[in-house]
N, C-alpha and C positions, 0 to 999 in steps of 0.2 A: 790673452783676451783683448779684443778690440776696444778702442777708446769709447765708442758708443755703448758697448755692452757694459764697460766699467761704470760709465755714468749712470746707466739704468740700474745697475746693481746698487750703487751708492744711494741713489734716490729711493730705492726700495728699503734700504737700511734706515734712511732718515725718516721715511714715512712710518715704518714700524716703530722706531724709537719715539717718534712724536706721539703716536697713538698710545704707547705705553706710558709716556710722561703725562699726557692729558688725563688718562685713566687714573693715575696715581695722585696728581696734584691739582687737576683742573686747568683748563686752557688759560685762564687769566694769570695763573701763577707760574706757568711753564716758561722757562728761559731757553735761550739758544744753547747755553752751556748744558742744561739738562738734556736737550735733544742730542747734542754732540757727544756727551758722555755715554748715553744709552746706545748711540749708533757706532761708538768707538771711532770717531773721526774728530778732526780739529774744527774749531769754530770757522776757520777760514774755508775749509772744505764745504761746510754748510752754506756759506755765503756765495760760493761758486754756483750753487744750484737754486737758492731761494733768497729773496730780499730780506724776509723776516718770517716770523711764525704765522703772520696773517696771510702772507703770500703762499706759504706752504698749505695752510688750511684751505685757501681758495682753490688752489690747484688740485688738492686731494678731493675736494667736493666736486669740482668741475669734472674730474675723471669719472666719478660715480654717476653724476647726472648724464654725462655723455653716454655711458654704457646703458643706463636705464632708458634712454630715448633713442638709441641707435636704430637704424633702419631695420636691422634684423629683429630687434626686440619689438619695435612698433608693429611689425608684421604679425606678431603673436596675438595682437588685439583684433585682427581682422576676423578670425574664425568665429569667435563668440558673437560678433556683431552681424556676421553674415548667416549664422545658423538660423534655421527656420523651425525645426522640430525641438521639443523639449529635451529629448535625448541628446541631440547635437549640441544644444546650448550648454547642457551640463558637462558633456565630454570636453568640448572645446574650452570652456571656462576653466575647468580643472587643469587642462594642459597649460593654459596661459598662466594660472597661478603657480603651477609647478616650475615653469620656465623662469619666471621672475624670482621665485624663492630660491631656486638653485643659484642664481647670480648673487642674491643677497647673502646666502649661506657661504659663498666663496669669499665674501668680504665681511663676514660676520663680526669680527672683532672691531674693525674700523667703523662700521655702521652702528654697532652697539654703543661704542664710546662716544661717537658724535651725537647720538640721540640721548645720551645720559646727561644728568645734571652737571657733570664735569665737562661736557663737550660744548658744541656750538648751540646756544639757546635758540638760534633761528633755523637750525637744520630741519627740524620737524616740519615747520611751515614751508620751507623751501621744497621739501619732498612732496608735501601735500599740494602745493601749487603746481609742481611738475606733473603729478598724477592727474590733477584737475585738467591741466592743459592737454595732456595726452588723451584722456577720455573724451573731453569736449570736442577736440579736433577730430578724433576718430568717429564719434557719433555723428558729427556734422558731415563727414565724408560719406556716411551711409544713410544720410537723411534721418538720423535719430536725434534724440534729445533726452534730458533728464525729465522724469515725471513731474507734472505740475500739481500732483495731489497735495504737496506742500509747496511753499515758496521755494523756488529752485535753489537759492543759496542754502536753505536748510536740507534739501534733498542731497545736495553735494556734501554738505558737512556730515550728515549721517552716513552716507555711503563711503566716503573716502576716509574720514577720521576713524571710524570704527575698524576698517580694514587695517589702517596703519597702526592703530593701537594694539591690535592682535599680533601684528608682526613684531612690534616693539616688545610685547610681553614674551614672545617666542625667543627673541634675541637675548633677553635677560634670564631665560630659564636655565637652571643648572643642568637639567637633563632634557634638552630640546628634542622635539620630534624631528624626523627627517623632513626635507622640503615637501615630499609627496604626502606625508602624513598631515603636515600643516595645511597643504592645499585642500585636503579632505575636510579639515576643520573649518577652513574659510568657506568652503562650499556650503557646509551645514549652517554656518553662521548667517549666510545670505538667505537661507530658506526657513530658519526658525524664528518665530516672533519672540520678542523679549519676554512676553508673559508665559511662553512655553518653557522657559528656562527655570521657572519657579514651580516647585511641586509641593502640594500640601496633602498629607495623608489623612 
C-alpha cells in the first residue's frame, strides 16, 4: 500500500474513532487517548495527522461543508430556480432534495453525532448559515429573492430551520426512511400549511 493511501486510511480510522468517542462521551470530555484507543493507533500517530481534537473537528466539518457546496452540488440548485411550470418546479426540487439527502445519508453517523447534544453546539448554525448563503447566492444569480410577506430574516428562519430540523429528526430516527422517501416528506412539508397538520373529528 502506498504511503498516501496508508495516510488516508489512518485518517479515516481516526475520524471514525473520534465520532464514536464524541457520541459516547461528548466532545468536551473526549481525550486524544480515547480517540487513539478506539482507532487502534498510538497517540504519536494521531499527532502526525492532527494538532489536537479541535483541529480534527475543524477538518472533519470543513470536509462536509466542502462537499455540500461543491460545484457539482451547487448545480443541483439551478433546476428548481430555472423551472417555470409547477410540475417542473416540483420535479426538480424533489431531485435536489434527493441529491443532498443521499450525500447526508452517506455521512449519516458523522452528521448525526455532530448535530447531537454531545457534538459541536455550533454545527447546526454553521450548516444553517451555509444553506442560507447557498440559497441567497443562487437566488441572486437568477434575479430571485426571499418573499417579503414577512421580514426576510423570518422568511429565511422559517424556510431553512424547518428543513434542517426535519433532516435532524430523520438522522435520529431508529428506522429512517430512504433519502428518496424523505425527499417526498420534505416536498409535502413545503406544501402543507401548519394548520392542515391538525385534524379535529
